[in-house]
N, C-alpha and C positions, 0 to 999 in steps of 0.2 A: 026839693024845697027851693023856693024862690028867694035866695039870700040877697039882701040889699043893705049895704052899709052906707051911711052918709059920710063921705070922705071929709067934708068940711067939719063935721062934728068931731071926727077922729083927730083932724089937724088941730082944732081948737083945744082939745083935751091935752095933747102932748105939748103944745106950746105953753100951756099953763103950768105943766109939771117941770119944764126945763128950768134949771137953776135952783130947784128945790131938792129936798131929800129924795123925792120920787125918782128923779133922774138917775140916781145911783143905787136905789134901794130895792129895785125889782118889785115895786108895788107894795112894799112893806111899810110905807110911810104912814098910812092911815091908822095903823095899829101901834105906832110908836116903838117898833122893834129896833134894837140897837144895831150898830154897825157890825158887831160880831155875828149877828144872825145873817146879814148880807154876806159877810166874808165866808161863813160856813157854807152857804149855798154856792157861792162862786167857786170855792175850792173843789167841791164835789163835781160841779159842772165842768171845770177845767180838766178833770181826769178823763172825762169822756171825749171832749173835743181834742185834747192833745193825743189821745190814743188813736182817734180816727184820722188825725192829721200827721201821724207819726212818720209816714213815708215822704212827707214834704221836706225838701232840702232847705238849707239856710238861705239860699238865694231865691226861694219860691215867691210867687206873687199870690196874695190872698185878697179876696173880695168880701167885704163885710157889708151885707145888704140890710139896710135899715139899722145903721150903726148907733143911733141914739146919741148919747153923750160920750161915746167912744171907749167904753170900758174894754170891750173885746178887741177893738182896733189897737188899743194900747198894748194888750197882751200879745197880739200877733206881731206888732212892730218890734217887740223884743226878740222874736224868734225868726222872722222871715224878712227877706230883702225888700219887698214892696207890699204895702197895704193900701187899698183904696176903700174908704168907707162912703156909703151913699146914704143920705138922710134928707128928708123933705122939710122937716120942721126947722125954720130959721133959728129959733131959740136953742134947739138941740145942737145944731151945727155950731153955734157960738160956744156952747159948753164943750163940745168935742174938740174944737180947734184950740181952745184954751188948755184943755187937758193934755193935748198932744203937741203943744207948741215947740217942745224941745226934741221931737222925734221927726227928723227930716225925711224918713222913708215912708211917712204916712201922708196920704192926701184925702181930705174930707170934701166930698162933692155934694153940694146942695141941689136937690131936684127930685123929681118923680122917678123912682127906680125903673119904671116902665119906659121912660122916654129920655132921661138924661144921657148925654154922650159918655161912654166909658171906653177908654183907650186900652188896646192890648188884650191879651188873654191871661188867664190865671190858672194856677195849679190847684186851687181850692176855693170854696165859697162857703160862707156861714150866714145863716138867717137866724137872728137872735129873737124871733117872735114877731116877725112882720106879716106873715101870710094870714094870720088871724084877723088882721085889720083890712084885708082885701076881699072884695067880692070874688066869687069862685072863678069867673072867667078871667079876671085879672091875675089871680094866683096862678092859673095855668099859663097865661101869657108871660108872666115874670119868670116862672121856672124855665119855660122854653127859652127865654132870652139868656138867662144865666147859663143854661146848658150849652149855648154857643160860645159863651165867654170862658167856660171851663170845659174844654173839649175832652180832657182826659184827666180827671181828678175827682176827689170827694166833694160832695155838696151836702152840707149838714143843716138840717132844720131843727129848731128847738121851738115847739109850739104847744099850747095848752089845749086841753080837751075837757068836755063835760062828760056826763054818763052816757049820753046818746051819740048818734053819729054826727049830728050838727045841732048846736045850740046857739041861738042868736041873742044878743043883748043890744037894746037900743036905748036911746036917751042920751044923757050926758057922756056916758062911757059906752062906746059902741064896739062890739067885737063879735067874731064868729068862732065859737069853740068847735073844732072839728076833730073827729077821732083819727087815729093812725090809719084806719081803713079808708077813711075819706081822703086823707092826704095821699095814700097810695094810688087812689083813682085819679086824683089831680096830677100827681107826678107822671102817671102813665099817659095821660093826655098831652103832657109836655115832652114825651119821649124819654122819660126817666123811669127808673124803678127803685123801690125801697129795698135796699140790701139788708138793713138791720134796723131794729127799733130797740131803744133802751130807755127805761123809765128814768126820769130826772129825779134822782134821790134828793138833791139839794132843794129843788122846788117842793118836793113832797114834805120835807122836814119843815120848811118855812110855812107851808100851808097849814100844817098842824098848829103852829104858833099863831098864825093869822086867825084861824077859826076859834081857837081858845080865847084869844084876846077879845074878839067880837062877842063871844059868849059872856065872858066876865063883865064886859062893859055894858051889858044890858041892865046891870044893877043900877038902880036910880042914883045912888051916891057916886057912881063912877062915870055915868053916861056923859056928863058935861066936863069932866076933868081931862087933863092932858093925857092922851093915850099912852105916853111913855111911862106913866105911873103904874100901868099894868104891863105894858109890853116888855120893859126892861127886866123886872124881877121874874116875870113868867118865863122869858127866854132863858134866864140863868138856871131856873129850876129844870126846864126841859133839857137843857144842854148837860146839866149835871147828872141827869137820870137817863140819858141816852146810852145805848141804843134801844132800851125798853120803851121809853116815852115817845121817841121820834121815829122809831122803825117798827118794832114788834107789835105794839098796840094798834097803830093805824093799819098795818097789814092784816091783823086778826079781825078788825072791824070790817074791812073790805071783804075778806073771805067769808064773813058771816052774811054778806049780801047787802051791806049798807054802803051807799056811795058817800063816804066821808074820809077825808075832806071831799067836798063836792067836785073840785077841779083837780085834774092831774096834768102832768106835763111830760113830754117825751122828746128824746133826741131821735131823729131819723136820718140815716145815712143813705143818700141817693147816689145812684150811678147811672150811666147811660144804658139804655135798653139794648 
């Protein structure tokens, strides 16, 4: 497939979201989901990342590639000696620097991850969903670059996938949803291999809420109302009835052959080939 994303369109989208709920809510803002939903997702994601970074010492250096508004950089700064976050969006960089202003061991660098100068080497690197906004050849090039910056340590990807190997979205929000198999091929071209893949349970739970809010808001009386009128009470019901509503039911639907929710997300642990 000839994948082509318009990087200018991608930049415009993320510049618009900076400084809003979207910058911290993992794309839950359009459904009016509460902060507790975001916290639920982040807590489950942290379990995976902390487990895969478990061998890093307190003096380790960690690279946060595509750090956005700095949520993960802030977490890493509490655990490791040096953190460098790279982000191209000027508005996101402003948000990140404000969030991290009292953490002297963090540096937020603005620029293109493929070209911006990065000093030193690192014991680990984290991609919090950047590669899906890159064309394939650039994803390979960036992974190859990060592989030289992390010569002997874990590289973690957290990327979303559709039901197929590659699914493109164009228009105002541009993204390439790639399967774990596709990312394995990309990693191989960069001299890396996928050691482990783990479903992002936090993302899966949030996607259930996102899809249900979208469904309920199709009702004429709710379509033009504040999304939080649906998102907040719906999340409370889902949270109170978990793990049935957020775990067992979605898994049963997928096992029955239905791709619902439409999107999934996976953590992938990369190592040198």
